[in-house]
C-alpha positions as CSV (number, residue, x, y, z in Angstrom):
1,M,46.3,-44.4,12.3
2,L,47.5,-41.9,9.6
3,R,46.8,-38.2,9.5
4,V,48.1,-35.8,6.9
5,I,47.6,-32.2,8.0
6,D,47.7,-29.2,5.6
7,V,50.8,-30.5,3.8
8,H,52.5,-28.2,1.2
9,K,55.4,-29.0,-1.1
10,T,56.9,-26.9,-3.8
11,Y,59.7,-27.8,-6.3
12,G,61.1,-24.5,-7.6
13,R,58.1,-22.7,-9.1
14,R,55.9,-25.8,-9.2
15,Q,53.5,-26.4,-6.3
16,A,53.2,-30.2,-6.0
17,L,51.0,-30.1,-2.9
18,A,48.9,-27.2,-1.9
19,G,47.4,-27.9,1.5
20,V,46.5,-31.6,1.5
21,S,44.8,-33.1,4.5
22,L,43.5,-36.7,4.9
23,R,43.1,-39.6,7.3
24,V,43.5,-43.3,6.9
25,A,42.1,-45.5,9.7
26,A,43.6,-48.8,10.8
27,G,42.6,-51.5,8.3
28,E,41.1,-49.0,5.8
29,T,41.9,-49.0,2.1
30,V,42.0,-45.5,0.6
31,V,42.6,-45.0,-3.2
32,V,44.1,-41.8,-4.5
33,M,43.5,-40.9,-8.1
34,G,44.1,-37.9,-10.4
35,P,45.9,-36.8,-13.5
36,S,49.6,-37.2,-13.9
37,G,51.5,-34.5,-12.0
38,C,48.7,-33.7,-9.6
39,G,50.9,-34.5,-6.5
40,K,49.8,-38.1,-5.8
41,S,53.3,-39.6,-5.6
42,T,54.7,-36.6,-3.7
43,L,52.0,-37.2,-1.1
44,L,53.2,-40.7,-0.6
45,R,56.8,-39.7,-0.3
46,C,55.9,-37.0,2.2
47,I,54.2,-39.6,4.4
48,N,57.3,-41.6,5.2
49,R,59.6,-38.5,4.7
50,L,61.4,-39.6,1.6
51,T,60.4,-36.1,0.7
52,T,60.1,-33.4,3.4
53,P,57.1,-31.1,3.2
54,D,57.6,-27.4,3.3
55,R,54.6,-26.9,5.7
56,G,52.1,-29.1,7.5
57,D,52.5,-32.3,9.4
58,V,52.2,-36.1,9.1
59,L,51.1,-38.1,12.1
60,I,51.3,-41.9,12.4
61,D,49.7,-43.2,15.6
62,G,49.7,-39.7,16.9
63,R,53.5,-39.2,16.4
64,S,54.8,-36.5,14.0
65,V,56.9,-38.1,11.3
66,L,58.5,-34.7,10.7
67,A,59.7,-34.5,14.3
68,M,61.5,-37.9,14.2
69,D,65.3,-38.2,14.3
70,E,67.1,-40.4,11.9
71,D,66.9,-43.5,14.1
72,E,63.2,-43.1,14.8
73,L,62.5,-42.5,11.1
74,L,64.4,-45.7,10.2
75,E,62.4,-47.7,12.7
76,L,59.1,-46.2,11.4
77,R,60.0,-47.0,7.8
78,R,60.4,-50.6,8.7
79,K,56.7,-50.6,9.7
80,I,55.6,-48.9,6.5
81,G,55.5,-51.0,3.4
82,F,56.2,-49.1,0.2
83,V,55.4,-50.7,-3.2
84,F,56.7,-48.7,-6.2
85,Q,56.0,-48.9,-9.9
86,H,59.3,-50.7,-10.5
87,F,60.3,-53.8,-8.6
88,H,63.8,-53.0,-7.4
89,L,64.7,-56.7,-7.0
90,I,68.3,-57.9,-6.8
91,R,68.9,-60.2,-9.7
92,R,71.6,-62.3,-8.1
93,L,69.4,-63.2,-5.1
94,S,66.7,-65.8,-5.1
95,V,63.1,-64.7,-4.6
96,L,63.2,-65.9,-1.0
97,D,66.4,-64.0,-0.3
98,N,65.0,-60.8,-1.9
99,V,62.1,-60.9,0.4
100,A,64.1,-61.8,3.5
101,L,66.9,-59.3,2.9
102,G,65.4,-56.3,4.6
103,L,64.7,-58.4,7.7
104,V,68.2,-59.7,7.9
105,M,69.7,-56.3,7.5
106,A,67.5,-55.1,10.3
107,G,68.9,-57.7,12.6
108,T,66.3,-60.5,12.3
109,P,68.0,-64.0,12.7
110,R,68.2,-65.5,9.2
111,R,66.0,-68.5,10.0
112,E,63.3,-66.3,11.3
113,A,63.7,-63.9,8.3
114,E,63.3,-66.8,5.9
115,E,60.2,-68.1,7.7
116,R,58.6,-64.7,7.5
117,A,59.7,-64.3,3.9
118,L,58.1,-67.6,3.0
119,L,54.9,-66.7,4.8
120,A,54.8,-63.4,2.9
121,L,55.3,-65.3,-0.4
122,T,52.5,-67.6,0.4
123,R,50.2,-64.5,0.9
124,V,50.9,-63.5,-2.7
125,H,50.7,-67.1,-4.0
126,L,54.4,-67.4,-4.9
127,E,55.6,-69.9,-2.3
128,D,56.5,-72.4,-5.1
129,E,58.8,-69.8,-6.7
130,A,61.0,-69.1,-3.6
131,D,64.1,-70.7,-5.1
132,R,63.8,-69.0,-8.5
133,F,65.6,-65.7,-9.5
134,P,64.0,-62.5,-10.7
135,D,65.0,-63.0,-14.3
136,Q,63.0,-66.2,-14.3
137,L,59.8,-64.4,-13.4
138,S,57.1,-62.5,-15.3
139,G,56.6,-58.8,-14.6
140,G,53.5,-59.6,-12.5
141,Q,55.4,-62.2,-10.5
142,K,58.2,-59.7,-9.9
143,Q,55.7,-57.1,-8.5
144,R,54.2,-59.8,-6.3
145,V,57.7,-60.5,-4.9
146,A,58.0,-56.8,-4.2
147,I,54.7,-56.9,-2.4
148,A,55.8,-59.9,-0.4
149,R,59.0,-58.0,0.6
150,A,56.9,-55.2,2.0
151,L,54.5,-57.7,3.8
152,A,57.5,-59.5,5.4
153,Q,58.1,-56.5,7.5
154,E,54.6,-56.9,9.0
155,P,53.6,-53.3,8.3
156,R,50.6,-51.6,9.8
157,L,50.5,-49.2,6.8
158,M,51.3,-49.9,3.1
159,L,51.8,-47.2,0.5
160,W,51.3,-48.1,-3.1
161,D,52.7,-45.9,-5.9
162,E,50.9,-47.0,-9.1
163,P,52.0,-50.6,-8.6
164,T,50.6,-51.8,-11.9
165,A,51.8,-48.9,-14.1
166,A,54.9,-50.7,-15.4
167,L,53.1,-54.0,-16.2
168,D,51.8,-55.4,-19.4
169,P,48.0,-55.1,-19.3
170,I,47.8,-58.9,-19.4
171,L,49.7,-59.1,-16.1
172,V,47.9,-56.4,-14.2
173,G,45.1,-58.6,-13.0
174,E,47.3,-60.9,-11.0
175,V,48.7,-58.0,-9.0
176,L,45.3,-56.4,-8.5
177,D,43.9,-59.7,-7.2
178,V,46.6,-59.8,-4.5
179,M,45.9,-56.2,-3.6
180,E,42.2,-56.9,-3.3
181,E,42.8,-59.9,-1.1
182,L,44.9,-57.7,1.2
183,A,42.2,-55.1,1.3
184,R,39.6,-57.7,2.3
185,E,41.8,-58.9,5.1
186,R,41.7,-55.4,6.7
187,R,44.8,-56.2,8.6
188,I,46.8,-53.4,7.1
189,A,45.9,-49.7,6.4
190,M,46.5,-49.1,2.7
191,L,46.9,-45.8,0.8
192,V,46.9,-46.7,-2.9
193,V,47.8,-44.4,-5.8
194,T,46.4,-46.0,-9.0
195,H,44.6,-45.4,-12.2
196,E,42.7,-48.7,-11.9
197,L,39.1,-47.6,-11.7
198,R,37.7,-51.1,-11.1
199,F,40.1,-51.8,-8.3
200,A,38.8,-48.6,-6.6
201,L,35.3,-49.7,-7.0
202,R,35.9,-53.3,-5.7
203,A,38.4,-52.7,-2.9
204,A,38.5,-49.1,-1.7
205,D,36.6,-48.0,1.4
206,R,37.2,-44.4,0.3
207,L,38.3,-42.6,-2.9
208,V,40.3,-39.4,-2.9
209,L,40.5,-37.4,-6.1
210,M,43.4,-34.9,-6.5
211,D,44.0,-32.2,-9.0
212,A,46.8,-29.5,-9.1
213,G,48.1,-30.5,-5.7
214,R,44.8,-30.4,-3.9
215,I,42.1,-32.9,-2.9
216,V,39.0,-31.9,-4.9
217,E,36.7,-34.7,-3.9
218,E,36.4,-37.7,-1.7
219,G,33.9,-40.3,-0.5
220,R,32.8,-43.8,-1.2
221,P,33.9,-44.8,-4.7
222,R,30.4,-45.6,-6.0
223,D,29.0,-42.4,-4.6
224,V,31.8,-40.3,-6.1
225,F,31.4,-41.9,-9.6
226,A,27.6,-41.8,-9.5
227,A,27.4,-38.0,-8.8
228,P,30.9,-36.5,-9.3
229,R,31.2,-32.8,-8.2
230,S,34.7,-32.1,-9.7
231,A,36.0,-32.0,-13.3
232,V,38.4,-34.9,-12.5
233,G,35.5,-36.9,-11.0
234,R,33.4,-36.4,-14.1
235,R,36.2,-37.5,-16.4
236,Y,36.7,-40.7,-14.4
237,A,33.0,-41.4,-14.3
238,Q,32.9,-41.1,-18.1
239,L,35.5,-43.8,-18.4
240,L,33.3,-46.2,-16.5
241,V,30.5,-45.7,-19.0
242,H,32.6,-46.8,-22.0
């Protein structure tokens, strides 16, 4: 489904990615963890070419993302859900309209867009909040609206960039619950950048650990944490003990 092949990216003198390669199969959930600044977010941005790698390639269903023209890239992005740390909701629009907006702008008839938006809100347990506005929601609810907005596009791949990082710890659980439900459905390939260790243990098929722009370890989460081979893995494993 997704292949990242020897991707490098440098910003000035800082090497963000130093030859990263990984695969994500259809329906698989892969969690990426590592210290701040290790290249996790840059990797996600390279996958849908929000950032262009200096070297390497990214293939989705066998097609090179880097070889796509602007129209092809726009169409691809409509099939890749991207959930950021911050919600990026439009305050003057209702919850339903926030979720439907991308569909309408892509040419979907409004009635169909609203039906798909309501279905997506149901999947994140917010169908009863469809007529409310972002300022009337908690942080966790806002992030679930952002997830619904991505789901409404019916993506085959979802990229998650620390989706709970901006939330109060009390609200993190409701977002992780939705993410775990999506992982169990196995309808969407998910590449999740997060620091949530227990989410990785409960929901990930595979864990990828990064450090200094490289993948230093990967495998089944319980296997990695039980016998970590990298310094990063050992630090995470210690957190699980406490």
